[in-house]
C-alpha positions in Angstrom: 43.6 42.0 10.5 43.8 41.9 14.5 41.6 39.6 16.7 39.9 41.8 19.1 37.6 38.9 20.7 39.9 35.8 21.1 37.1 33.7 22.3 35.0 34.7 19.6 36.9 35.3 16.4 39.3 32.5 17.4 38.6 30.0 19.7 34.6 29.2 18.9 35.2 29.5 15.6 37.7 26.8 14.9 35.8 24.6 17.8 32.6 24.6 15.3 34.8 22.4 13.2 36.0 20.1 15.9 39.5 21.1 15.2 39.8 22.5 19.4 37.8 20.6 21.1 39.2 21.1 25.0 39.6 17.8 26.4 39.1 15.6 22.6 41.3 18.2 20.3 41.7 17.0 17.0 44.4 18.4 15.1 48.1 18.3 13.5 50.8 19.4 15.2 53.6 20.2 12.6 56.6 21.4 13.9 58.9 23.8 11.7 62.2 25.6 12.0 61.7 28.0 8.9 59.9 29.1 6.3 60.5 26.5 3.8 59.3 24.1 6.5 56.4 26.0 6.7 55.6 25.9 3.1 56.1 22.5 2.5 54.0 21.4 5.8 51.2 23.6 4.7 51.4 21.8 1.0 51.0 18.9 2.4 48.4 19.4 4.8 46.2 22.3 2.7 43.9 19.6 1.5 42.3 18.2 4.6 42.4 21.6 6.5 41.2 25.3 6.2 42.3 26.7 9.6 45.3 27.3 10.3 47.4 27.9 13.3 50.8 29.2 13.4 52.5 29.6 16.8 56.0 32.1 16.8 56.1 32.5 13.2 54.0 34.1 10.5 53.6 37.8 11.7 56.4 39.7 9.9 56.3 38.2 6.5 53.3 38.6 3.8 51.9 35.1 4.4 49.4 34.7 1.2 52.6 35.9 -0.9 54.4 33.1 0.3 52.2 30.4 0.8 50.0 31.2 -2.3 46.7 29.4 -0.5 43.5 28.9 -1.7 40.9 31.6 -1.2 39.1 29.8 1.7 41.7 29.4 3.9 42.3 31.3 7.2 45.5 31.9 9.1 45.6 32.5 12.6 49.1 33.3 13.4 50.1 34.1 17.5 53.7 35.4 17.0 56.1 37.5 18.9 58.0 38.5 16.0 58.1 42.3 15.5 57.0 44.3 13.2 53.8 43.3 12.4 53.9 42.5 8.0 51.7 45.1 7.2 49.7 42.9 4.8 48.7 41.2 7.2 47.4 44.1 9.4 45.0 44.9 6.6 44.0 41.9 5.0 40.5 41.3 6.6 39.6 37.8 5.7 42.4 35.3 5.8 44.6 36.6 8.2 43.8 36.5 11.6 46.0 38.2 14.1 46.5 37.0 17.4 48.4 39.5 18.7 48.1 42.2 21.9 47.5 45.3 20.9 48.3 47.0 23.8 52.1 46.2 22.8 53.2 49.3 21.0 52.9 48.5 17.3 53.0 51.7 15.6 51.9 50.2 12.2 51.2 52.8 9.5 47.9 54.0 8.5 45.7 52.3 5.4 46.0 55.4 3.6 49.8 56.0 3.7 50.5 52.5 2.1 47.8 51.4 -0.1 46.3 53.3 -3.4 43.3 52.1 -4.9 44.2 54.6 -8.3 42.6 53.6 -11.7 45.6 53.6 -14.1 46.6 57.3 -14.8 48.5 56.4 -17.5 45.6 56.0 -20.0 44.9 58.5 -22.7 41.8 59.6 -23.2 42.3 62.1 -25.8 41.3 59.8 -29.0 37.7 60.5 -28.6 36.3 62.2 -31.9 33.6 64.3 -31.4 32.9 66.6 -34.2 34.8 69.8 -32.2 37.2 72.0 -34.1 41.3 71.1 -34.5 41.6 73.8 -31.9 39.1 73.0 -29.1 40.5 70.0 -29.2 44.1 70.6 -29.5 43.3 72.7 -26.0 40.9 69.6 -24.1 44.8 67.5 -25.1 47.0 69.8 -23.2 44.3 69.7 -20.3 44.0 66.5 -20.2 48.0 65.9 -20.6 48.6 68.7 -17.8 46.4 66.9 -15.4 48.0 63.4 -16.0 51.8 64.7 -15.5 50.2 66.5 -12.3 48.9 62.9 -11.0 52.3 61.1 -11.9 53.8 63.4 -10.0 51.9 63.0 -6.8 52.0 59.5 -7.9 55.7 59.6 -7.3 55.9 61.8 -4.7 53.5 59.7 -2.9 55.6 56.3 -3.7 58.5 58.0 -2.2 56.4 58.9 1.1 55.3 55.5 1.2 58.3 53.5 0.8 60.0 55.9 3.9 57.5 54.9 5.9 57.7 51.6 5.2 61.5 51.8 5.6 61.0 53.1 9.4 58.5 50.9 10.1 60.6 47.6 9.2 64.3 48.6 9.5 64.1 46.8 13.4 63.3 43.6 14.7 62.0 43.2 18.1 59.8 41.1 20.1 56.2 41.6 21.2 54.3 39.7 24.2 55.2 35.7 24.4 52.7 33.9 22.2 51.9 31.7 25.6 51.2 34.4 27.8 48.3 35.3 25.0 47.2 32.1 24.8 47.5 32.2 29.1 45.1 35.3 28.5 42.5 33.2 26.1 42.3 30.3 28.6 41.6 32.5 31.5 39.1 34.6 29.8 37.1 31.1 28.8 37.8 30.3 32.3 39.7 27.2 31.4 43.0 27.9 32.8 44.7 25.4 34.6 47.9 25.8 37.1 50.3 23.4 33.6 49.1 26.2 31.6 50.2 28.8 33.8 53.4 27.2 34.6 53.7 27.3 29.9 53.1 30.6 29.9 55.9 31.7 32.8 58.2 29.6 31.2 57.5 31.5 27.5 58.3 34.7 29.3 61.2 33.4 30.8 62.3 32.1 27.7 62.5 36.2 26.2 63.8 37.2 29.2 66.9 34.7 29.1 67.4 35.5 25.5 67.5 39.3 25.4 64.6 39.8 23.6 62.4 42.4 25.8 63.5 45.0 27.7 63.7 44.5 31.4 61.0 46.9 31.9 58.7 44.8 29.7 60.1 41.5 31.5 58.5 43.4 35.2 55.4 44.5 34.0 55.2 41.1 32.0 56.0 39.2 35.4 53.5 41.4 37.7 50.3 40.1 35.2 51.6 36.5 35.7 52.3 37.1 39.6 48.3 38.1 39.5 47.1 35.1 38.7 49.7 33.1 40.7 47.8 34.8 43.6 44.8 34.0 42.2 45.9 30.1 41.6 46.7 29.5 45.5 43.6 30.8 46.7 42.2 28.8 44.6 43.6 25.5 45.2 43.2 26.0 48.6 45.1 24.9 51.8 49.0 24.9 50.8 49.8 22.0 53.2 47.7 19.5 50.3 49.4 21.6 47.5 53.0 19.0 48.2 50.8 15.9 47.2 53.1 13.8 44.8 50.2 14.7 41.8 50.3 18.2 42.4 52.1 21.2 41.0 52.4 24.3 43.4 53.8 27.7 41.6 55.2 30.5 43.8 56.7 34.0 42.5 60.2 34.5 44.5 63.2 36.7 43.9 66.1 34.5 43.3 69.4 34.3 42.1 70.4 35.2 38.8 72.7 31.7 38.5 72.0 29.1 35.8 71.0 25.8 37.2 72.4 26.3 40.5 69.9 24.0 42.5 70.9 21.1 40.6 74.6 21.8 39.8 77.3 22.9 42.4 77.0 26.6 43.3 80.5 27.2 41.7 80.0 25.5 38.1 76.8 28.0 38.8 79.0 30.5 39.3 81.6 29.5 36.9 78.9 29.2 33.7 76.2 31.5 34.5 77.3 34.5 31.7 76.5 37.2 34.6 79.2 36.3 36.5 81.6 35.0 34.0 81.4 38.5 32.4 81.6 40.6 35.7 84.5 38.7 37.0 86.1 38.1 33.5 86.7 34.1 34.4 88.6 33.9 31.1 91.7 35.1 32.8 93.6 34.8 36.1 92.6 37.7 37.7 89.5 36.8 36.9 89.6 33.9 39.1 91.4 35.7 41.7 88.3 37.4 41.9 86.0 34.6 42.3 87.7 33.4 45.4 87.9 36.5 46.7 84.0 36.6 46.5 83.8 33.3 48.0 85.8 34.1 50.9 83.8 37.4 51.6 81.1 35.2 51.9 82.9 32.8 54.0 81.8 29.5 52.5 83.9 26.6 52.3 85.5 25.6 49.4 84.1 21.8 49.6 80.8 23.2 50.6 80.7 25.3 46.9 82.0 22.4 44.9 80.0 19.8 46.2 76.3 19.5 44.5 73.8 22.2 45.6 71.4 19.8 46.9 73.9 18.3 49.4 75.1 21.3 51.1 74.6 21.9 54.7 71.1 23.1 55.5 72.7 25.8 57.6 74.3 27.3 54.5 71.7 26.8 51.9 69.1 28.6 54.1 70.9 32.3 54.3 72.8 31.5 50.5 70.7 33.8 48.6 71.5 36.5 51.3 74.7 35.7 51.8 75.4 36.0 47.7 73.1 39.2 47.4 75.6 40.8 49.9 78.8 40.0 48.7 77.9 40.9 44.9 77.0 44.2 45.8 80.4 44.8 47.3 81.4 43.1 43.8 79.9 45.4 41.6 77.1 42.7 40.7 73.8 44.6 42.3 71.0 43.3 40.5 72.5 39.6 41.1 68.5 39.1 42.2 65.9 38.4 39.9 61.9 38.4 39.6 60.9 35.0 38.9 59.0 31.8 39.6 59.5 28.9 40.9 57.4 25.2 40.6 57.0 22.3 43.0 55.9 18.8 41.9 55.2 17.1 45.3 58.0 17.1 47.9 61.0 16.7 46.1 61.1 17.8 42.4 61.7 21.9 42.4 62.5 23.9 39.6 62.7 27.5 38.8 61.4 29.0 35.5 64.5 29.2 34.2 65.8 26.0 34.5 63.0 25.0 32.6 64.3 27.4 29.8 67.6 25.9 30.0 66.9 22.5 29.9 63.9 22.5 27.0 65.8 24.9 24.5 69.3 22.4 24.9 66.5 19.5 23.9 65.0 21.1 21.1 68.5 22.0 19.8 70.5 18.3 20.5 72.7 17.9 18.1 72.5 14.3 19.6 72.8 11.7 17.1 69.7 9.9 15.3 67.8 13.0 17.0 65.4 14.5 14.0 64.2 18.2 14.4 60.8 16.9 14.7 62.2 14.4 17.6 63.9 17.1 19.3 60.8 19.7 19.5 58.6 16.7 20.9 60.9 15.7 23.5 61.2 19.5 24.5 57.6 19.8 24.6 57.1 16.7 27.1 59.5 18.0 29.3 57.4 20.1 30.0 54.8 17.6 31.2 55.0 17.1 34.8 54.3 13.0 33.9 58.1 13.5 32.3 60.4 14.4 35.0 62.9 12.0 33.3 63.5 13.8 30.1 63.5 17.3 31.7 66.5 16.0 34.0 68.2 15.1 31.0 67.6 18.5 29.4 69.0 20.0 32.3 72.2 17.4 32.0 72.7 18.8 28.1 71.9 22.4 29.4 75.5 22.1 32.3 77.0 21.0 28.6 75.8 23.1 26.5 76.6 26.5 29.0 80.4 25.0 29.5 81.0 25.0 26.1 79.5 28.3 25.8 81.8 30.1 28.3 84.9 28.1 27.0 84.4 29.6 23.4 83.9 33.2 24.7 87.3 32.3 27.2 89.2 31.3 23.6 87.8 33.7 21.9 89.0 36.8 24.4 92.1 35.1 25.3 93.0 35.3 20.8 91.4 38.5 20.2 89.1 36.6 17.9 86.2 39.6 18.5 87.3 42.3 15.7 86.4 45.8 15.2 84.5 46.1 11.8 84.1 49.7 12.0 80.5 49.9 12.5 80.3 46.6 14.1 82.1 44.0 15.9 83.0 40.7 14.2 84.0 37.4 15.2 84.3 34.0 13.4 84.1 30.4 14.8 86.4 27.9 12.9 85.3 24.1 11.9 87.0 22.4 14.1 86.2 24.7 17.7 85.7 22.1 20.4 82.0 21.5 20.9 81.2 23.8 17.9 78.4 21.6 17.0 76.4 23.0 19.5 76.0 25.9 18.1 74.9 25.0 14.8 71.5 26.2 15.5 70.0 30.2 15.3 68.8 30.2 19.3 71.9 28.2 20.6 74.5 30.4 18.4 72.2 33.8 19.3 72.6 32.5 22.8 76.8 32.6 22.8 76.8 35.6 20.4 74.7 37.7 23.2 76.9 36.0 26.5 80.0 36.9 24.4 79.6 40.3 23.7 78.3 40.9 26.9 81.9 39.5 28.0 83.8 41.5 25.7 81.8 44.6 27.2 83.0 43.8 30.2 86.4 42.9 29.2 87.5 45.5 27.2 88.6 49.3 27.7 87.8 50.9 24.6 84.3 52.8 25.0 83.7 53.2 21.3 83.6 49.2 21.1 81.2 48.9 24.2 78.6 51.1 21.7 79.1 48.3 19.0 76.7 45.4 17.8 78.6 42.4 17.1 78.3 39.5 13.8 79.1 36.2 14.4 79.7 33.7 12.1 80.1 29.8 12.9 80.1 26.7 10.5 77.0 25.3 9.7 77.5 22.3 6.5 81.2 21.6 6.0 79.8 19.4 2.7 77.9 22.3 1.7 80.7 24.8 3.0 78.1 26.7 4.6 78.1 29.5 7.5 75.5 30.5 9.8 76.0 34.1 10.5 73.5 36.2 13.4 73.7 39.7 14.6 72.9 40.9 18.2 72.2 44.5 19.0 74.6 46.7 21.0 75.0 45.4 25.0 74.8 49.4 26.3 71.1 49.5 25.1 69.2 47.5 27.7 66.0 49.7 27.4 65.4 49.2 23.6 66.4 45.6 22.2 65.5 46.3 18.4 67.7 44.7 15.5 68.7 46.4 12.6 70.8 43.2 11.3 67.6 41.7 9.4 67.3 44.5 7.2 70.7 45.1 6.5 71.7 40.9 5.9 68.9 41.4 3.3 70.6 44.8 1.4 73.9 43.1 2.0 73.4 40.6 0.4 71.2 42.1 -2.3 73.6 44.4 -3.8 76.8 42.3 -3.8 75.3 38.9 -4.9 75.9 36.9 -2.2 74.6 33.5 -1.5 72.2 33.6 1.3 69.6 31.6 3.0 67.3 34.0 4.9 65.3 31.1 5.8 64.8 32.1 9.7 61.8 33.0 11.2 64.1 35.3 13.2 65.4 38.0 10.3 69.0 38.5 12.4 70.0 34.7 11.8 71.0 33.4 7.9 73.1 31.1 6.2 75.8 32.3 4.1 78.5 30.3 1.2 81.4 30.4 2.9 83.4 31.6 0.3 80.9 35.1 0.1 81.7 35.9 4.0 84.6 38.6 2.6 82.2 40.3 0.3 79.1 40.2 2.0 80.7 41.4 4.9 82.3 44.7 2.8 79.0 45.4 1.9 77.7 45.0 5.4 80.2 47.5 6.8 79.5 50.0 4.0 76.3 49.7 4.5 76.3 50.8 8.3 79.1 53.0 8.1 
């Protein structure tokens, strides 16, 4: 069931149970990376709690079927995954969906997918009422004809239901960021703080970087947050006083689409940002030459470009955005400038929202030794606090390593022609032993690598048909268990619609071939596959999508 009044139907309800009291919160936080961990966590805690809040998981499956809870358990689901499972939508008692209904949900009508029929197949013509045999025979014939008609209507209804559900469920996509939904709740209750606003901005920026939402959706949501930024700025009063060490000052700005450039050198950022690396085609000698021409066009000395951004001449930094934008237009990069937000912690520490997204993602999926998944999650969570800037800076260093490895793998795949056409989609498989392959064993990092590889391939190929194809990518997961992670990403050219059909396609391909797959991730387009089943799984996928 969709919750219409978040405050009354969600916050006040759980607050009364002492679960969510604003300043003295009592709760158990359990990070989970997939359905198996969610089931385990629920089994461990179901005796202690009645209310469960699921963030960024649970909306797109039948939760009650998966978790089998007691009748008094209530689940509040704040999840960006779409489409929302219809059973969750129409469950009025145990499932409460904290989802913006102005998102384009297109949920089928109740009567089209649920039917409260009595058993039509029962035979009722065996009652004896003393009628003549001819009369009884006529009545029996009428009942048989009526039940035959009812069964035909039932079959027609079920066929229509399957068609409606197929149309509704065939594509996976994303709705409004959960961080924004929660910030809206805080704002309605007049409890919104600058930190909460910044987290909402980071949540939206993550969706944009991961290419989960359309450009139109991003710009619309940026506009909504910009109004809150203006309101907070006025509320905080004198901007000069906001530069004290313990203050956070958020600003809306147009900035460069260059990853981490203010914490790196401009040269490293240009080489390791997918947007510029793909358009210069930096994996080729010609691409390297174009980058040199670009820097010459800006009139920037190589010495300045290759040193840390903070050490560049102030006179160059003051006009850098304008210089880069002017030259980028000449080189076909007309949208190098994007709407975004920055935050100042005191005088010294400034971060763009994208900086924080790259840092927290790298911390959360870090393959560092002795790092458990829960520990990595807590560390990423800590990096969002202004009191843990050392953790955030550590995350930035990990992100730089990840971005370098991403571009190196992309260059290797393109130079050795590892991206091949399978007919209805492109396919690329990373081999065991590929440098830094461990950095791409987790779903978010592999998905981002897949999207960047597809973007670079589209910029490099002259085959018009291949430019329109989606990409399936496989990477080693466990050598001991001989498993792969497989990811499917939608076509690069269709930027107006970020819907992904691979989730359902993967399910059907595995089902039809008996391939040993594990559909454990909250993103349906990410699965685990036994390496020896790869060929038949891919053959089935080709057949299915042709």
